[in-house]
C-alpha atoms as an extended CHARMM CRD file, in Angstrom:
* protein
*
       224  EXT
         1         1  UNK       CA            192.9830000000      155.4770000000      153.0870000000  PROA      1               0.0000000000
         2         2  UNK       CA            196.3510000000      154.1620000000      154.2650000000  PROA      2               0.0000000000
         3         3  UNK       CA            195.8060000000      150.8420000000      156.0140000000  PROA      3               0.0000000000
         4         4  UNK       CA            198.1070000000      147.8260000000      156.3740000000  PROA      4               0.0000000000
         5         5  UNK       CA            197.5320000000      145.0260000000      153.9120000000  PROA      5               0.0000000000
         6         6  UNK       CA            197.6170000000      142.5830000000      156.8110000000  PROA      6               0.0000000000
         7         7  UNK       CA            196.1590000000      142.3280000000      160.3040000000  PROA      7               0.0000000000
         8         8  UNK       CA            199.1830000000      142.9060000000      162.5690000000  PROA      8               0.0000000000
         9         9  UNK       CA            197.4660000000      141.3040000000      165.5580000000  PROA      9               0.0000000000
        10        10  UNK       CA            197.2830000000      137.9600000000      163.7300000000  PROA      10              0.0000000000
        11        11  UNK       CA            200.9350000000      137.8150000000      162.6880000000  PROA      11              0.0000000000
        12        12  UNK       CA            203.3640000000      135.4400000000      164.4130000000  PROA      12              0.0000000000
        13        13  UNK       CA            205.6700000000      136.5870000000      167.1950000000  PROA      13              0.0000000000
        14        14  UNK       CA            209.3780000000      136.0490000000      166.6100000000  PROA      14              0.0000000000
        15        15  UNK       CA            211.1480000000      134.8430000000      169.7250000000  PROA      15              0.0000000000
        16        16  UNK       CA            214.5260000000      136.2820000000      170.6870000000  PROA      16              0.0000000000
        17        17  UNK       CA            217.2310000000      134.5730000000      172.7380000000  PROA      17              0.0000000000
        18        18  UNK       CA            219.0050000000      137.8660000000      173.4140000000  PROA      18              0.0000000000
        19        19  UNK       CA            218.6460000000      138.9250000000      177.0590000000  PROA      19              0.0000000000
        20        20  UNK       CA            217.7420000000      142.5850000000      177.4290000000  PROA      20              0.0000000000
        21        21  UNK       CA            218.5140000000      144.8960000000      180.3150000000  PROA      21              0.0000000000
        22        22  UNK       CA            215.8260000000      146.2460000000      182.5930000000  PROA      22              0.0000000000
        23        23  UNK       CA            215.4410000000      149.9920000000      182.9920000000  PROA      23              0.0000000000
        24        24  UNK       CA            216.5960000000      151.1060000000      186.4210000000  PROA      24              0.0000000000
        25        25  UNK       CA            213.4410000000      152.0330000000      188.3680000000  PROA      25              0.0000000000
        26        26  UNK       CA            214.8780000000      155.4320000000      189.2360000000  PROA      26              0.0000000000
        27        27  UNK       CA            215.0010000000      156.3580000000      185.5500000000  PROA      27              0.0000000000
        28        28  UNK       CA            211.2390000000      155.9430000000      185.2540000000  PROA      28              0.0000000000
        29        29  UNK       CA            210.5880000000      158.8030000000      187.6790000000  PROA      29              0.0000000000
        30        30  UNK       CA            210.3100000000      162.4820000000      186.7140000000  PROA      30              0.0000000000
        31        31  UNK       CA            213.6730000000      163.2000000000      188.3240000000  PROA      31              0.0000000000
        32        32  UNK       CA            215.3400000000      160.2250000000      186.6310000000  PROA      32              0.0000000000
        33        33  UNK       CA            213.9190000000      161.1630000000      183.2330000000  PROA      33              0.0000000000
        34        34  UNK       CA            215.1220000000      164.7530000000      183.5900000000  PROA      34              0.0000000000
        35        35  UNK       CA            218.6000000000      163.5970000000      184.5460000000  PROA      35              0.0000000000
        36        36  UNK       CA            218.8010000000      161.1270000000      181.6520000000  PROA      36              0.0000000000
        37        37  UNK       CA            217.9030000000      163.7500000000      179.0610000000  PROA      37              0.0000000000
        38        38  UNK       CA            220.5900000000      166.0350000000      180.4860000000  PROA      38              0.0000000000
        39        39  UNK       CA            223.2560000000      163.3700000000      179.9190000000  PROA      39              0.0000000000
        40        40  UNK       CA            225.2590000000      162.7750000000      176.7430000000  PROA      40              0.0000000000
        41        41  UNK       CA            225.5350000000      158.9840000000      176.5850000000  PROA      41              0.0000000000
        42        42  UNK       CA            226.1380000000      156.9880000000      173.4340000000  PROA      42              0.0000000000
        43        43  UNK       CA            223.3650000000      154.6230000000      172.4270000000  PROA      43              0.0000000000
        44        44  UNK       CA            222.0570000000      152.9020000000      169.3170000000  PROA      44              0.0000000000
        45        45  UNK       CA            218.5720000000      153.4820000000      167.9630000000  PROA      45              0.0000000000
        46        46  UNK       CA            216.5360000000      150.6700000000      166.4400000000  PROA      46              0.0000000000
        47        47  UNK       CA            216.5230000000      150.4770000000      162.6290000000  PROA      47              0.0000000000
        48        48  UNK       CA            213.6930000000      152.2120000000      160.7910000000  PROA      48              0.0000000000
        49        49  UNK       CA            210.7390000000      150.0210000000      159.9270000000  PROA      49              0.0000000000
        50        50  UNK       CA            211.1960000000      150.7110000000      156.1890000000  PROA      50              0.0000000000
        51        51  UNK       CA            213.4850000000      152.2770000000      153.6260000000  PROA      51              0.0000000000
        52        52  UNK       CA            211.6550000000      155.1770000000      151.9830000000  PROA      52              0.0000000000
        53        53  UNK       CA            212.6710000000      155.5270000000      148.3190000000  PROA      53              0.0000000000
        54        54  UNK       CA            209.8040000000      157.5290000000      146.7690000000  PROA      54              0.0000000000
        55        55  UNK       CA            211.0610000000      161.0840000000      147.1760000000  PROA      55              0.0000000000
        56        56  UNK       CA            211.6460000000      163.1850000000      150.2550000000  PROA      56              0.0000000000
        57        57  UNK       CA            209.5960000000      162.1290000000      153.2840000000  PROA      57              0.0000000000
        58        58  UNK       CA            207.3520000000      164.7300000000      154.8950000000  PROA      58              0.0000000000
        59        59  UNK       CA            208.5100000000      166.2930000000      158.1650000000  PROA      59              0.0000000000
        60        60  UNK       CA            206.3610000000      165.5470000000      161.1970000000  PROA      60              0.0000000000
        61        61  UNK       CA            206.5810000000      165.4440000000      164.9680000000  PROA      61              0.0000000000
        62        62  UNK       CA            204.8000000000      163.7050000000      167.8180000000  PROA      62              0.0000000000
        63        63  UNK       CA            204.6250000000      164.4430000000      171.5060000000  PROA      63              0.0000000000
        64        64  UNK       CA            205.5820000000      161.5470000000      173.7740000000  PROA      64              0.0000000000
        65        65  UNK       CA            203.5460000000      162.7090000000      176.8030000000  PROA      65              0.0000000000
        66        66  UNK       CA            204.8390000000      161.2450000000      180.0790000000  PROA      66              0.0000000000
        67        67  UNK       CA            202.1800000000      162.0540000000      182.6420000000  PROA      67              0.0000000000
        68        68  UNK       CA            203.2870000000      162.6050000000      186.2290000000  PROA      68              0.0000000000
        69        69  UNK       CA            201.1020000000      160.2710000000      188.2950000000  PROA      69              0.0000000000
        70        70  UNK       CA            201.9640000000      158.1570000000      191.3560000000  PROA      70              0.0000000000
        71        71  UNK       CA            203.8120000000      156.1670000000      188.6800000000  PROA      71              0.0000000000
        72        72  UNK       CA            204.5370000000      157.8740000000      185.3390000000  PROA      72              0.0000000000
        73        73  UNK       CA            202.1940000000      156.9690000000      182.4900000000  PROA      73              0.0000000000
        74        74  UNK       CA            202.2800000000      157.4830000000      178.7130000000  PROA      74              0.0000000000
        75        75  UNK       CA            199.3230000000      159.2570000000      177.1410000000  PROA      75              0.0000000000
        76        76  UNK       CA            198.2830000000      157.6720000000      173.8380000000  PROA      76              0.0000000000
        77        77  UNK       CA            195.4360000000      157.9910000000      171.3590000000  PROA      77              0.0000000000
        78        78  UNK       CA            193.4210000000      155.6250000000      169.2160000000  PROA      78              0.0000000000
        79        79  UNK       CA            193.1750000000      157.3550000000      165.8500000000  PROA      79              0.0000000000
        80        80  UNK       CA            189.9050000000      157.8140000000      164.0310000000  PROA      80              0.0000000000
        81        81  UNK       CA            188.8720000000      155.2290000000      161.4510000000  PROA      81              0.0000000000
        82        82  UNK       CA            188.3510000000      157.7860000000      158.6750000000  PROA      82              0.0000000000
        83        83  UNK       CA            191.8600000000      159.2770000000      158.6350000000  PROA      83              0.0000000000
        84        84  UNK       CA            194.0220000000      159.0100000000      155.5300000000  PROA      84              0.0000000000
        85        85  UNK       CA            197.1820000000      157.9250000000      157.3870000000  PROA      85              0.0000000000
        86        86  UNK       CA            197.3980000000      155.3440000000      160.1900000000  PROA      86              0.0000000000
        87        87  UNK       CA            193.6220000000      155.0800000000      160.5540000000  PROA      87              0.0000000000
        88        88  UNK       CA            192.4980000000      153.2180000000      163.6740000000  PROA      88              0.0000000000
        89        89  UNK       CA            195.9990000000      152.7990000000      165.0400000000  PROA      89              0.0000000000
        90        90  UNK       CA            197.3950000000      153.6790000000      168.4510000000  PROA      90              0.0000000000
        91        91  UNK       CA            199.5230000000      156.8050000000      168.1670000000  PROA      91              0.0000000000
        92        92  UNK       CA            201.1050000000      159.6540000000      170.0350000000  PROA      92              0.0000000000
        93        93  UNK       CA            199.4930000000      163.0560000000      169.5010000000  PROA      93              0.0000000000
        94        94  UNK       CA            201.2140000000      164.5670000000      166.4820000000  PROA      94              0.0000000000
        95        95  UNK       CA            201.2270000000      165.2750000000      162.7940000000  PROA      95              0.0000000000
        96        96  UNK       CA            202.9740000000      166.9730000000      159.9190000000  PROA      96              0.0000000000
        97        97  UNK       CA            204.9430000000      170.1610000000      160.3550000000  PROA      97              0.0000000000
        98        98  UNK       CA            203.1730000000      173.3460000000      159.2760000000  PROA      98              0.0000000000
        99        99  UNK       CA            204.9770000000      176.3700000000      157.7680000000  PROA      99              0.0000000000
       100       100  UNK       CA            204.3450000000      178.4750000000      160.8870000000  PROA      100             0.0000000000
       101       101  UNK       CA            205.8930000000      175.8880000000      163.2480000000  PROA      101             0.0000000000
       102       102  UNK       CA            209.2650000000      177.1130000000      164.4950000000  PROA      102             0.0000000000
       103       103  UNK       CA            210.5970000000      173.5950000000      165.0510000000  PROA      103             0.0000000000
       104       104  UNK       CA            209.6120000000      170.0090000000      165.8620000000  PROA      104             0.0000000000
       105       105  UNK       CA            208.7230000000      170.9490000000      169.4390000000  PROA      105             0.0000000000
       106       106  UNK       CA            206.2990000000      173.5990000000      168.1990000000  PROA      106             0.0000000000
       107       107  UNK       CA            204.6910000000      171.0320000000      165.8790000000  PROA      107             0.0000000000
       108       108  UNK       CA            204.3270000000      168.4430000000      168.6340000000  PROA      108             0.0000000000
       109       109  UNK       CA            202.8110000000      170.8800000000      171.1330000000  PROA      109             0.0000000000
       110       110  UNK       CA            200.4320000000      172.3430000000      168.5540000000  PROA      110             0.0000000000
       111       111  UNK       CA            199.2350000000      168.9270000000      167.4360000000  PROA      111             0.0000000000
       112       112  UNK       CA            198.7540000000      167.7720000000      171.0400000000  PROA      112             0.0000000000
       113       113  UNK       CA            196.6340000000      170.8420000000      171.7060000000  PROA      113             0.0000000000
       114       114  UNK       CA            194.5730000000      170.2980000000      168.5540000000  PROA      114             0.0000000000
       115       115  UNK       CA            194.1140000000      166.5390000000      168.8840000000  PROA      115             0.0000000000
       116       116  UNK       CA            193.6210000000      166.0360000000      172.6260000000  PROA      116             0.0000000000
       117       117  UNK       CA            193.2910000000      169.5690000000      174.0290000000  PROA      117             0.0000000000
       118       118  UNK       CA            196.5240000000      169.2910000000      176.0180000000  PROA      118             0.0000000000
       119       119  UNK       CA            197.6640000000      172.7810000000      177.0720000000  PROA      119             0.0000000000
       120       120  UNK       CA            201.2720000000      173.4830000000      176.1480000000  PROA      120             0.0000000000
       121       121  UNK       CA            201.9430000000      175.1580000000      179.4930000000  PROA      121             0.0000000000
       122       122  UNK       CA            201.3890000000      171.8030000000      181.2400000000  PROA      122             0.0000000000
       123       123  UNK       CA            204.2120000000      170.1770000000      179.2360000000  PROA      123             0.0000000000
       124       124  UNK       CA            207.8280000000      170.2700000000      180.4120000000  PROA      124             0.0000000000
       125       125  UNK       CA            209.8220000000      169.4050000000      177.2930000000  PROA      125             0.0000000000
       126       126  UNK       CA            212.7790000000      167.1390000000      178.1110000000  PROA      126             0.0000000000
       127       127  UNK       CA            214.2710000000      166.6430000000      174.6550000000  PROA      127             0.0000000000
       128       128  UNK       CA            213.9200000000      164.6230000000      171.4730000000  PROA      128             0.0000000000
       129       129  UNK       CA            214.6360000000      161.1170000000      170.2580000000  PROA      129             0.0000000000
       130       130  UNK       CA            216.0910000000      160.2860000000      166.8200000000  PROA      130             0.0000000000
       131       131  UNK       CA            213.8700000000      160.8600000000      163.7970000000  PROA      131             0.0000000000
       132       132  UNK       CA            211.7590000000      157.8670000000      162.8230000000  PROA      132             0.0000000000
       133       133  UNK       CA            210.9310000000      157.1110000000      159.1870000000  PROA      133             0.0000000000
       134       134  UNK       CA            207.4970000000      155.5780000000      158.6330000000  PROA      134             0.0000000000
       135       135  UNK       CA            206.1780000000      153.4540000000      155.8120000000  PROA      135             0.0000000000
       136       136  UNK       CA            203.7140000000      156.1920000000      154.8760000000  PROA      136             0.0000000000
       137       137  UNK       CA            206.4950000000      158.6600000000      154.1060000000  PROA      137             0.0000000000
       138       138  UNK       CA            206.8550000000      160.7150000000      157.2860000000  PROA      138             0.0000000000
       139       139  UNK       CA            210.1290000000      161.5770000000      159.0040000000  PROA      139             0.0000000000
       140       140  UNK       CA            208.9000000000      161.9100000000      162.5760000000  PROA      140             0.0000000000
       141       141  UNK       CA            210.6940000000      163.6640000000      165.4390000000  PROA      141             0.0000000000
       142       142  UNK       CA            209.5390000000      162.3250000000      168.8380000000  PROA      142             0.0000000000
       143       143  UNK       CA            209.4580000000      165.1840000000      171.3730000000  PROA      143             0.0000000000
       144       144  UNK       CA            209.4800000000      163.8160000000      174.9220000000  PROA      144             0.0000000000
       145       145  UNK       CA            207.8180000000      165.8430000000      177.6630000000  PROA      145             0.0000000000
       146       146  UNK       CA            206.5960000000      165.5160000000      181.2390000000  PROA      146             0.0000000000
       147       147  UNK       CA            202.9240000000      166.4370000000      181.5770000000  PROA      147             0.0000000000
       148       148  UNK       CA            202.0560000000      168.1240000000      184.8730000000  PROA      148             0.0000000000
       149       149  UNK       CA            198.5660000000      167.5820000000      186.3110000000  PROA      149             0.0000000000
       150       150  UNK       CA            196.0350000000      168.9690000000      186.6860000000  PROA      150             0.0000000000
       151       151  UNK       CA            194.9730000000      169.0460000000      183.0710000000  PROA      151             0.0000000000
       152       152  UNK       CA            192.0170000000      167.8820000000      181.0440000000  PROA      152             0.0000000000
       153       153  UNK       CA            191.8610000000      166.3630000000      177.5800000000  PROA      153             0.0000000000
       154       154  UNK       CA            189.2270000000      166.5620000000      174.8670000000  PROA      154             0.0000000000
       155       155  UNK       CA            189.4730000000      164.2720000000      171.8590000000  PROA      155             0.0000000000
       156       156  UNK       CA            189.2360000000      165.8290000000      168.4240000000  PROA      156             0.0000000000
       157       157  UNK       CA            186.0980000000      164.2030000000      167.0620000000  PROA      157             0.0000000000
       158       158  UNK       CA            187.6180000000      163.3910000000      163.6690000000  PROA      158             0.0000000000
       159       159  UNK       CA            191.2640000000      162.5670000000      164.3510000000  PROA      159             0.0000000000
       160       160  UNK       CA            191.0100000000      160.8770000000      167.7610000000  PROA      160             0.0000000000
       161       161  UNK       CA            188.5810000000      158.1440000000      168.7770000000  PROA      161             0.0000000000
       162       162  UNK       CA            189.9580000000      157.5430000000      172.2840000000  PROA      162             0.0000000000
       163       163  UNK       CA            192.5400000000      158.8730000000      174.7430000000  PROA      163             0.0000000000
       164       164  UNK       CA            194.1180000000      156.5220000000      177.2840000000  PROA      164             0.0000000000
       165       165  UNK       CA            197.2120000000      156.0880000000      179.4490000000  PROA      165             0.0000000000
       166       166  UNK       CA            199.6000000000      153.1580000000      179.8510000000  PROA      166             0.0000000000
       167       167  UNK       CA            202.1270000000      152.8100000000      182.7010000000  PROA      167             0.0000000000
       168       168  UNK       CA            205.6070000000      153.7780000000      181.5130000000  PROA      168             0.0000000000
       169       169  UNK       CA            207.0260000000      150.8230000000      183.4470000000  PROA      169             0.0000000000
       170       170  UNK       CA            204.9230000000      148.4280000000      181.3380000000  PROA      170             0.0000000000
       171       171  UNK       CA            206.1130000000      149.9200000000      178.0520000000  PROA      171             0.0000000000
       172       172  UNK       CA            209.7650000000      150.0210000000      179.1600000000  PROA      172             0.0000000000
       173       173  UNK       CA            209.7450000000      146.3460000000      180.1920000000  PROA      173             0.0000000000
       174       174  UNK       CA            211.4710000000      144.4690000000      177.3220000000  PROA      174             0.0000000000
       175       175  UNK       CA            209.4550000000      141.3440000000      178.0870000000  PROA      175             0.0000000000
       176       176  UNK       CA            206.4560000000      143.2400000000      176.6780000000  PROA      176             0.0000000000
       177       177  UNK       CA            208.2410000000      144.0670000000      173.4010000000  PROA      177             0.0000000000
       178       178  UNK       CA            207.1050000000      141.6330000000      170.7460000000  PROA      178             0.0000000000
       179       179  UNK       CA            208.6160000000      141.3250000000      167.2870000000  PROA      179             0.0000000000
       180       180  UNK       CA            205.8930000000      140.5130000000      164.7650000000  PROA      180             0.0000000000
       181       181  UNK       CA            206.7850000000      139.1890000000      161.3150000000  PROA      181             0.0000000000
       182       182  UNK       CA            204.9590000000      139.7090000000      158.0320000000  PROA      182             0.0000000000
       183       183  UNK       CA            206.0480000000      137.4720000000      155.1590000000  PROA      183             0.0000000000
       184       184  UNK       CA            204.9350000000      137.5140000000      151.5480000000  PROA      184             0.0000000000
       185       185  UNK       CA            206.3460000000      136.1140000000      148.3150000000  PROA      185             0.0000000000
       186       186  UNK       CA            208.4930000000      139.2050000000      147.7690000000  PROA      186             0.0000000000
       187       187  UNK       CA            209.1300000000      140.6800000000      151.1980000000  PROA      187             0.0000000000
       188       188  UNK       CA            209.6550000000      140.0690000000      154.8700000000  PROA      188             0.0000000000
       189       189  UNK       CA            208.9430000000      142.8030000000      157.3950000000  PROA      189             0.0000000000
       190       190  UNK       CA            209.5180000000      142.9230000000      161.1540000000  PROA      190             0.0000000000
       191       191  UNK       CA            208.0890000000      145.4540000000      163.5420000000  PROA      191             0.0000000000
       192       192  UNK       CA            207.5810000000      145.9180000000      167.2570000000  PROA      192             0.0000000000
       193       193  UNK       CA            204.2810000000      145.4390000000      169.0380000000  PROA      193             0.0000000000
       194       194  UNK       CA            203.3640000000      146.0640000000      172.6810000000  PROA      194             0.0000000000
       195       195  UNK       CA            199.8020000000      144.8630000000      173.3730000000  PROA      195             0.0000000000
       196       196  UNK       CA            198.3690000000      146.3990000000      176.5440000000  PROA      196             0.0000000000
       197       197  UNK       CA            195.2400000000      144.8820000000      178.1630000000  PROA      197             0.0000000000
       198       198  UNK       CA            192.2180000000      147.1680000000      178.2700000000  PROA      198             0.0000000000
       199       199  UNK       CA            190.9420000000      147.7920000000      181.7730000000  PROA      199             0.0000000000
       200       200  UNK       CA            187.3880000000      146.9070000000      180.6860000000  PROA      200             0.0000000000
       201       201  UNK       CA            188.4780000000      143.4630000000      179.5020000000  PROA      201             0.0000000000
       202       202  UNK       CA            187.7150000000      144.1450000000      175.8160000000  PROA      202             0.0000000000
       203       203  UNK       CA            190.9860000000      142.7500000000      174.5120000000  PROA      203             0.0000000000
       204       204  UNK       CA            194.1390000000      144.8170000000      174.0810000000  PROA      204             0.0000000000
       205       205  UNK       CA            195.2400000000      148.2040000000      172.9240000000  PROA      205             0.0000000000
       206       206  UNK       CA            197.4930000000      146.9990000000      170.1220000000  PROA      206             0.0000000000
       207       207  UNK       CA            200.4810000000      149.3540000000      170.0900000000  PROA      207             0.0000000000
       208       208  UNK       CA            202.6030000000      148.5910000000      167.0420000000  PROA      208             0.0000000000
       209       209  UNK       CA            204.5310000000      150.0020000000      164.0900000000  PROA      209             0.0000000000
       210       210  UNK       CA            205.9890000000      153.4910000000      164.3950000000  PROA      210             0.0000000000
       211       211  UNK       CA            204.5530000000      154.1360000000      167.8740000000  PROA      211             0.0000000000
       212       212  UNK       CA            206.0210000000      150.9230000000      169.2500000000  PROA      212             0.0000000000
       213       213  UNK       CA            209.2930000000      151.6090000000      167.4020000000  PROA      213             0.0000000000
       214       214  UNK       CA            209.6360000000      155.0240000000      169.0410000000  PROA      214             0.0000000000
       215       215  UNK       CA            208.8430000000      153.5250000000      172.4520000000  PROA      215             0.0000000000
       216       216  UNK       CA            211.5180000000      150.9220000000      171.8200000000  PROA      216             0.0000000000
       217       217  UNK       CA            213.9850000000      153.7550000000      171.1160000000  PROA      217             0.0000000000
       218       218  UNK       CA            212.9760000000      155.3770000000      174.4030000000  PROA      218             0.0000000000
       219       219  UNK       CA            213.7580000000      152.0550000000      176.1060000000  PROA      219             0.0000000000
       220       220  UNK       CA            217.1840000000      151.9380000000      174.4080000000  PROA      220             0.0000000000
       221       221  UNK       CA            217.8100000000      155.5280000000      175.4550000000  PROA      221             0.0000000000
       222       222  UNK       CA            216.9070000000      154.8580000000      179.0880000000  PROA      222             0.0000000000
       223       223  UNK       CA            219.0610000000      151.7320000000      179.3260000000  PROA      223             0.0000000000
       224       224  UNK       CA            222.1830000000      153.3120000000      177.7720000000  PROA      224             0.0000000000
């Protein structure tokens, strides 16, 4: 089972003196998101969390589901504890590309249907973000889409332990973007984390690693 060799929630937060721009509120609306994905603006993605040197990484895709509510939310999952990769972590619906998938969008929509029961006809695909290389050897394409209610979700009993939503405005606020640091005798690793308080008061949803890195790229994209 692929689990981190450290508890990311206990690692120190690295403070940054660099002021970061706020996302214009209009860009966090369905109309603003559509318009931004139609534009060709130059922007710089965050570095990958790792350098993968053990052969070709496996192709995968995730759906970044932006749900149209009174204020747009991001649909996320808590992965099952028995999975081989990223067990117990907060993730987007997604997985590895299958031979019958026409492209990354097909993979993302199929996986979202399988994992959370999200019907593909409720998803308005806006575009993709840059591929993201994970420490477990996946080259992930984030497919961003607006999800149109009404829809219902059903968690896959094995892959998904919980389905929840977080306001997009919270995740696109750079003051909520932590940089956590893991140090050992031979290595130093930094990664993003975006803890979000649970509504029932049972601590936080700890969004970190690849999921937080892709959200950070969405922030960079929206502020370009």
